[in-house]
C-alpha positions as CSV (number, residue, x, y, z in Angstrom):
1,M,-32.6,165.2,78.9
2,S,-30.4,166.9,81.3
3,I,-29.7,165.6,84.9
4,D,-32.2,167.3,87.2
5,R,-31.6,168.9,90.5
6,R,-32.8,165.9,92.5
7,S,-30.4,163.6,90.7
8,L,-27.5,165.9,91.5
9,I,-28.4,166.0,95.1
10,K,-28.6,162.3,95.2
11,C,-25.2,162.1,93.6
12,G,-23.8,164.5,96.1
13,A,-25.2,162.7,99.0
14,A,-24.0,159.4,97.8
15,G,-20.6,160.8,97.1
16,A,-20.3,162.3,100.5
17,G,-21.3,158.8,102.0
18,V,-18.8,156.8,100.2
19,A,-16.0,159.4,100.9
20,I,-16.6,159.0,104.6
21,A,-16.7,155.3,104.2
22,A,-13.4,155.4,102.2
23,S,-11.6,157.5,104.7
24,T,-12.0,154.6,107.2
25,L,-10.1,152.0,105.0
26,P,-6.4,151.4,105.2
27,A,-4.0,152.6,102.5
28,L,-3.6,150.0,99.8
29,A,-0.3,148.7,98.4
30,A,0.9,149.3,94.9
31,R,-1.4,147.8,92.2
32,P,-0.4,144.4,91.3
33,R,0.9,143.5,87.9
34,K,-1.4,141.8,85.6
35,E,-0.5,138.7,83.3
36,A,-2.1,137.4,80.1
37,P,-4.7,134.8,80.6
38,A,-3.4,131.2,80.1
39,D,-5.7,131.0,77.0
40,A,-4.9,134.3,75.7
41,V,-5.0,134.6,71.8
42,G,-3.2,137.2,69.7
43,M,-1.8,138.3,66.4
44,L,1.8,138.4,65.1
45,Y,2.5,141.0,62.4
46,D,5.9,140.7,60.4
47,T,6.6,143.8,58.4
48,T,9.1,141.8,56.3
49,L,6.2,139.9,54.8
50,C,3.5,142.5,54.3
51,I,3.0,143.9,50.7
52,G,0.5,146.5,51.6
53,C,-2.3,144.8,49.6
54,K,-4.9,145.9,52.3
55,T,-6.9,142.8,51.7
56,C,-7.1,142.6,55.5
57,V,-8.8,146.0,55.6
58,V,-11.5,144.9,53.3
59,A,-12.0,141.6,55.1
60,C,-12.1,143.4,58.4
61,R,-15.0,145.5,57.1
62,E,-16.8,142.6,55.8
63,A,-16.4,140.5,59.0
64,N,-17.7,143.4,61.1
65,G,-20.4,144.8,58.8
66,K,-18.7,148.3,58.4
67,P,-19.1,150.5,55.4
68,P,-16.2,151.5,53.2
69,D,-14.4,154.8,53.9
70,T,-14.5,156.7,50.6
71,S,-14.0,160.1,52.1
72,N,-10.4,160.4,50.8
73,S,-10.8,159.0,47.3
74,P,-11.3,160.9,44.1
75,G,-15.0,161.0,43.3
76,R,-15.6,159.0,46.6
77,L,-15.4,155.7,44.7
78,Y,-12.8,153.8,46.6
79,D,-12.3,152.5,50.2
80,M,-9.3,154.6,51.2
81,P,-8.9,155.1,54.9
82,L,-5.9,157.2,56.1
83,D,-6.2,156.1,59.6
84,L,-8.5,154.3,62.1
85,N,-11.8,156.0,62.5
86,G,-15.4,155.3,63.3
87,T,-15.8,152.9,60.6
88,T,-12.3,151.5,60.2
89,K,-11.0,149.1,62.8
90,N,-7.9,148.1,60.9
91,V,-5.5,149.9,58.6
92,I,-2.4,149.6,56.7
93,K,-0.1,152.5,56.7
94,L,3.1,153.2,54.7
95,Y,6.4,154.4,56.4
96,K,9.3,155.7,54.2
97,D,12.3,157.7,55.1
98,P,12.9,161.1,53.3
99,D,15.5,159.6,51.0
100,G,13.3,156.6,50.1
101,A,16.0,154.1,51.1
102,E,14.0,152.5,53.9
103,R,10.3,151.7,53.7
104,S,7.8,149.5,55.5
105,Y,4.1,148.9,55.9
106,M,2.5,149.0,59.2
107,K,-0.8,147.3,60.3
108,A,-2.6,149.4,63.0
109,Q,-5.5,147.9,65.2
110,C,-6.3,147.4,68.8
111,M,-3.3,146.0,70.6
112,H,-5.4,144.1,73.2
113,C,-3.1,145.2,76.0
114,I,-2.7,142.6,78.9
115,D,-3.5,145.6,81.3
116,P,-5.6,147.9,79.1
117,A,-5.6,151.6,79.7
118,C,-8.9,152.0,78.0
119,V,-10.6,149.5,80.4
120,G,-9.1,151.3,83.4
121,A,-10.4,154.6,82.1
122,C,-14.0,153.4,81.2
123,M,-16.2,154.4,84.1
124,L,-19.1,152.2,83.3
125,G,-17.4,149.1,82.0
126,A,-18.3,149.2,78.4
127,L,-14.7,148.0,77.6
128,Q,-13.5,144.9,79.4
129,K,-11.0,142.0,78.8
130,R,-13.4,139.1,78.4
131,E,-13.1,135.8,76.3
132,L,-9.5,134.8,75.6
133,G,-8.1,138.0,76.9
134,I,-9.6,140.0,74.1
135,V,-10.7,143.6,74.9
136,T,-14.3,143.8,73.9
137,Y,-16.9,146.7,73.7
138,K,-20.4,146.7,75.0
139,Q,-22.2,149.7,73.5
140,E,-25.2,149.5,75.8
141,F,-22.9,150.6,78.7
142,C,-21.1,153.3,76.8
143,S,-21.8,157.0,77.8
144,G,-19.8,158.4,75.0
145,C,-17.4,160.2,77.4
146,R,-14.4,159.2,75.2
147,Y,-12.0,158.7,78.2
148,C,-10.8,155.4,76.6
149,Q,-9.8,157.5,73.5
150,M,-7.7,159.8,75.7
151,A,-6.2,157.0,77.9
152,C,-5.1,154.7,75.1
153,P,-1.2,155.1,74.4
154,F,-1.8,153.7,70.9
155,N,-4.6,156.1,70.1
156,I,-6.8,153.3,69.0
157,P,-10.4,153.9,70.1
158,K,-12.3,156.1,67.8
159,F,-15.6,158.0,68.2
160,E,-18.4,157.8,65.4
161,W,-18.5,161.3,64.7
162,S,-20.7,161.0,61.6
163,S,-23.2,159.0,63.4
164,R,-26.5,160.4,64.8
165,A,-26.2,158.0,67.7
166,P,-22.4,157.9,68.0
167,L,-20.5,155.1,69.8
168,M,-16.9,154.2,70.1
169,D,-15.2,151.8,67.7
170,K,-12.1,149.6,67.7
171,C,-10.8,146.2,66.7
172,E,-12.3,143.3,68.9
173,M,-10.1,140.7,67.1
174,C,-13.4,139.5,65.6
175,V,-14.3,137.8,68.9
176,H,-17.7,136.8,67.3
177,R,-15.7,134.6,64.9
178,V,-13.0,133.4,67.3
179,V,-15.5,132.0,69.7
180,K,-16.8,129.8,66.9
181,G,-13.4,128.4,66.1
182,Q,-12.8,130.8,63.2
183,Q,-10.0,133.3,62.7
184,P,-10.3,137.1,62.7
185,G,-11.1,138.3,59.2
186,C,-7.7,140.1,58.6
187,T,-5.6,137.0,59.4
188,E,-7.8,134.7,57.3
189,V,-7.2,136.4,54.0
190,C,-3.6,137.8,54.3
191,P,-1.9,136.2,51.1
192,R,1.6,136.4,52.6
193,K,0.7,135.5,56.2
194,A,2.3,138.8,57.3
195,I,-0.4,138.7,60.0
196,V,-1.2,135.4,61.7
197,F,-3.6,134.4,64.6
198,G,-3.1,132.0,67.5
199,K,-2.2,131.7,71.1
200,R,-0.1,134.6,72.4
201,A,2.5,132.2,73.9
202,D,2.8,130.4,70.7
203,L,3.1,133.6,68.6
204,L,5.7,135.0,71.0
205,A,7.7,131.9,70.6
206,E,7.4,132.1,66.8
207,A,8.5,135.7,66.8
208,K,11.5,134.9,68.7
209,R,12.3,132.1,66.4
210,R,12.2,134.3,63.4
211,I,14.7,136.8,65.0
212,A,17.0,134.1,66.1
213,G,17.0,132.6,62.6
214,S,17.5,136.1,60.9
215,P,19.0,138.4,63.4
216,K,20.3,140.9,61.0
217,K,16.9,141.2,59.3
218,Y,15.1,142.3,62.2
219,K,15.4,145.5,64.4
220,G,14.7,146.8,67.9
221,Y,12.9,149.9,69.0
222,R,15.5,152.4,67.8
223,K,18.4,152.2,65.2
224,G,21.2,150.3,66.8
225,D,19.0,148.5,69.4
226,A,19.1,144.6,69.5
227,P,16.2,143.0,67.6
228,R,13.2,142.2,69.7
229,V,9.4,141.5,69.7
230,Y,7.4,144.7,70.3
231,G,4.5,143.9,72.7
232,E,6.3,141.2,74.7
233,T,6.6,143.6,77.6
234,E,5.9,147.1,76.2
235,G,3.1,148.9,78.5
236,G,2.8,145.5,80.5
237,G,2.6,143.6,77.3
238,T,0.1,143.2,74.4
239,Q,-1.6,140.5,72.7
240,V,-0.7,141.9,69.2
241,L,2.9,141.4,68.7
242,Y,5.3,142.9,66.0
243,V,8.6,142.0,64.5
244,S,10.1,144.6,62.0
245,H,12.9,145.3,59.5
246,V,12.7,148.9,60.5
247,P,12.9,150.3,64.0
248,F,9.6,150.3,65.8
249,E,9.7,154.0,66.6
250,K,9.7,154.8,62.8
251,L,6.4,152.7,62.6
252,G,4.8,155.0,65.2
253,L,4.7,152.5,68.0
254,P,5.2,154.3,71.3
255,D,8.2,153.7,73.7
256,L,6.2,152.7,76.8
257,G,8.6,150.8,78.9
258,D,7.6,147.7,80.8
259,K,4.9,149.2,83.2
260,P,1.3,149.1,82.2
261,V,-0.1,152.6,81.7
262,P,-2.9,152.2,84.3
263,E,-0.5,150.8,86.9
264,V,1.0,154.2,87.9
265,A,-2.1,156.2,87.5
266,Q,-4.3,153.7,89.6
267,T,-1.7,153.2,92.3
268,V,-1.8,157.1,92.8
269,Q,-5.6,157.0,92.7
270,H,-5.8,154.1,95.2
271,G,-3.6,156.2,97.6
272,I,-5.7,159.2,97.2
273,Y,-9.0,157.5,97.4
274,Q,-8.2,154.7,99.7
275,G,-9.1,151.8,97.5
276,F,-10.9,154.0,94.8
277,V,-14.2,153.4,96.6
278,A,-15.4,157.0,96.3
279,P,-14.9,157.5,92.4
280,V,-16.3,154.0,91.8
281,A,-19.3,154.7,93.8
282,L,-19.8,158.0,92.1
283,Y,-19.3,156.5,88.7
284,A,-22.1,154.0,89.6
285,V,-24.5,156.8,90.8
286,L,-23.7,158.9,87.5
287,G,-24.1,155.7,85.5
288,A,-27.5,155.0,86.9
289,V,-28.5,158.6,86.2
290,I,-27.2,158.3,82.4
291,M,-29.0,155.1,82.0
292,R,-32.2,156.3,83.5
293,N,-32.1,159.5,81.1
294,K,-31.4,157.2,78.2
295,K,-34.3,155.0,79.0
296,A,-36.5,158.1,79.5
297,E,-35.4,159.6,76.2
298,G,-36.3,156.2,74.5
299,Q,-39.7,156.2,75.9
300,K,-40.3,159.7,74.9
301,G,-39.2,158.8,71.4
302,K,-41.7,155.9,71.3
303,A,-44.5,158.1,72.5
304,S,-43.9,160.8,69.9
């Protein structure tokens, strides 16, 4: 069902009203830096321990009720995801240099950023940092705009292109298990403990302990850089941390600097919109129209 003329007029009137209201507000200061919650949980992935068995990929599917991705296997017989997609929340990739002298496995999943770009981009609040700092997804609020997919510097959220009622999909750190005192599916089954779960503060301390104990084994972002923990400060910090025996850039992890991705963008937006009142109000109006249309379509479907 399309948005009718009356809805558009209402949206325009509401937008004009909040724009006038916003113009009376004082300019805001730079956006404050966010910190991880005191009880923030996370994961630590150590490339020196991963053997690429992909047990974590299978466990992730089972824990989240996702079907196997057989689209890339001969005869469509095996679960062989090449990357994250609408049915794959966690994947193991292989890096090897051209001459084969250096290689590493890489586990990709949502990084659960301390200040997530996806949350900042989601106009209806479908993505939020909730329990234990985990970035979770509420499908009932999703309009399918895919702004989160475009905003994420790690290219994590994926659209369910194969579904008739598509939604976004990403790792939620098995929050449904974690709140019951269990581990995420992937960390529970790893035979080498290459990926471990715990409090972010404890994992960060453990990562630094490993580096201090074997400084020649671990690397930094680029060749020649001092060894470090990826995710400690990158993009404002993440709750999924990495230590690696090959430079992080070779694993495909972006060089983000210390500033959160939403910080610069939203500081500019705040300056333009005087507190972001106008676009937030417009999003609310548009969101109401979207929800109304969805409700009407559902009632129409029941009637037919």
